[in-house]
C-alpha positions as CSV (number, residue, x, y, z in Angstrom):
1,S,-14.9,114.3,30.9
2,P,-17.0,116.6,32.9
3,R,-17.8,118.6,30.0
4,R,-19.5,115.7,28.5
5,Y,-21.5,114.8,31.5
6,R,-22.5,118.4,31.7
7,R,-24.7,118.1,28.6
8,L,-26.8,115.6,30.0
9,V,-27.2,118.0,33.2
10,N,-28.7,120.7,30.2
11,G,-31.2,118.1,28.8
12,E,-29.1,117.9,25.9
13,G,-27.7,114.3,25.2
14,K,-28.4,110.5,25.6
15,R,-28.1,109.2,28.8
16,P,-25.7,106.4,29.5
17,D,-27.0,102.8,30.8
18,L,-23.4,102.5,32.3
19,V,-20.3,104.2,32.5
20,F,-16.7,102.3,32.6
21,I,-14.0,104.3,34.4
22,D,-10.9,103.1,33.4
23,G,-8.6,102.8,36.3
24,G,-9.3,101.8,40.3
25,K,-11.1,102.9,43.4
26,G,-9.2,106.2,43.1
27,Q,-10.1,107.5,39.7
28,L,-13.3,105.7,40.4
29,N,-14.3,108.2,43.7
30,I,-13.2,111.2,41.3
31,A,-15.8,109.9,38.7
32,R,-18.1,109.5,41.3
33,E,-17.4,113.2,42.9
34,V,-17.8,114.7,39.3
35,F,-21.2,113.1,39.1
36,E,-22.4,113.9,42.4
37,S,-21.2,117.3,41.8
38,L,-23.1,117.8,38.2
39,G,-26.6,116.5,40.1
40,I,-26.5,113.1,38.4
41,E,-27.7,110.2,39.6
42,N,-29.0,106.8,39.0
43,I,-26.1,106.0,36.0
44,P,-24.2,102.7,37.3
45,L,-20.0,103.5,37.5
46,I,-18.2,100.4,36.9
47,G,-14.0,100.7,37.4
48,V,-11.7,98.5,35.5
49,A,-9.1,98.1,37.5
50,K,-5.5,96.1,36.7
51,G,-5.7,93.0,39.4
52,V,-2.3,93.1,41.6
53,T,-0.3,90.8,38.6
54,R,-1.4,93.9,36.4
55,R,-2.0,91.3,33.8
56,A,-4.8,91.0,31.0
57,G,-7.2,88.9,32.2
58,M,-7.1,89.4,35.5
59,E,-9.2,92.9,36.0
60,Q,-10.8,93.2,39.1
61,L,-14.4,95.7,37.9
62,I,-15.7,97.4,41.0
63,D,-18.6,98.7,41.6
64,A,-18.6,102.9,42.4
65,F,-21.3,103.1,44.8
66,T,-21.6,99.5,46.7
67,G,-17.6,99.4,46.7
68,N,-18.1,95.2,45.6
69,L,-15.4,93.9,43.6
70,Y,-16.3,91.9,40.7
71,R,-13.8,89.1,38.7
72,A,-15.0,87.4,35.4
73,P,-13.2,84.3,34.3
74,A,-10.3,85.1,31.8
75,D,-12.2,83.6,29.2
76,S,-15.4,85.2,29.5
77,P,-16.8,87.0,26.5
78,A,-18.3,89.7,28.8
79,L,-14.6,90.7,30.0
80,H,-13.6,90.7,26.6
81,L,-16.0,93.0,25.5
82,I,-14.9,95.3,28.5
83,Q,-11.4,94.9,27.5
84,H,-12.5,95.7,24.2
85,I,-13.8,99.0,25.4
86,R,-10.9,100.1,27.4
87,D,-8.7,99.5,24.5
88,E,-10.5,101.2,22.4
89,S,-10.9,103.8,24.5
90,H,-7.0,104.3,25.2
91,R,-6.7,104.8,21.6
92,F,-9.1,106.8,21.3
93,A,-7.7,109.2,24.0
94,I,-3.8,108.7,22.7
95,S,-5.0,109.8,19.2
96,G,-6.5,112.5,20.3
97,H,-4.0,113.8,22.4
98,R,-1.4,112.8,19.6
99,A,-3.4,114.9,16.7
100,R,-3.8,118.2,19.1
101,R,0.3,117.9,20.3
102,D,1.1,118.0,16.4
103,K,-1.2,121.0,15.9
104,K,0.3,122.4,18.5
105,R,3.4,122.1,17.2
106,R,2.5,122.8,13.7
107,Q,1.6,126.4,14.2
108,S,3.5,129.1,14.2
109,T,4.4,131.4,17.5
110,L,3.7,134.2,15.3
111,E,-0.2,133.3,14.8
112,G,-1.4,134.5,17.6
113,I,-0.3,137.7,17.2
114,E,-2.6,140.7,16.2
115,G,-1.3,142.2,12.7
116,V,0.5,139.4,12.0
117,G,-1.3,137.6,9.1
118,P,0.3,135.0,6.5
119,K,1.5,137.1,4.3
120,R,3.3,138.9,7.2
121,R,4.6,135.7,8.9
122,R,5.6,134.3,5.5
123,D,7.8,137.9,5.0
124,L,9.3,138.0,8.8
125,I,10.6,133.9,8.4
126,R,12.0,134.6,4.8
127,Y,13.6,137.6,6.2
128,F,15.1,135.9,9.1
129,G,15.3,132.6,8.1
130,G,13.3,131.2,10.7
131,I,11.6,131.6,14.0
132,Q,14.6,131.6,15.9
133,A,16.7,134.1,14.2
134,L,13.5,136.0,14.8
135,R,13.2,135.7,18.1
136,K,17.1,137.1,18.6
137,A,16.3,140.0,16.1
138,S,15.6,143.8,17.5
139,V,12.9,145.6,17.0
140,D,14.7,148.1,14.7
141,E,15.9,144.8,12.8
142,M,12.0,143.7,12.3
143,T,11.0,147.0,11.0
144,K,13.4,146.5,8.1
145,V,10.9,143.5,6.9
146,R,8.1,144.9,4.6
147,G,4.8,146.2,6.1
148,I,6.4,146.0,9.8
149,S,5.7,149.1,11.7
150,K,7.6,150.3,15.1
151,N,4.5,149.5,16.8
152,L,4.2,146.2,15.0
153,A,7.7,145.3,15.7
154,V,7.1,146.1,19.4
155,T,4.5,144.1,20.1
156,I,5.9,141.1,18.2
157,Y,9.2,141.3,20.0
158,A,7.1,141.4,23.3
159,A,4.8,138.2,22.3
160,L,8.5,136.6,21.2
161,H,10.0,137.4,24.5
162,D,6.6,136.3,26.5
163,E,6.5,132.9,26.5
């Protein structure tokens, strides 16, 4: 990601010897443009593209700066290492995406509303029986919950209907 390499511009982090980009010429060109826009030079960028058959072992390696294509034999230890790096990066990205998605799913819609802490959230959910019923509630109905003023009820109502 550009964020990771922005640190290099600031003199932070370790400069990689080589960067593999998962994808063909399109992804590789975008990566090259990002590096150029950050002023990062002299780091080889290699695209790892599936061949025309899109089968494992038929990958093509593309040099971002020359456009040269390289093919390693399917039984090449170097190719196996590159495939392993690619597969591990996929696993890492997917698990990170799932973790963010699950965290977002677990977060209550009420968490971002100023003035609604854990106790008020709990009281609102208990009173209405769930977030769906709370969404259907009027401002006046919300004020019946202990600790919910008219102003706070207006804020909650607006937040629940602004999504």
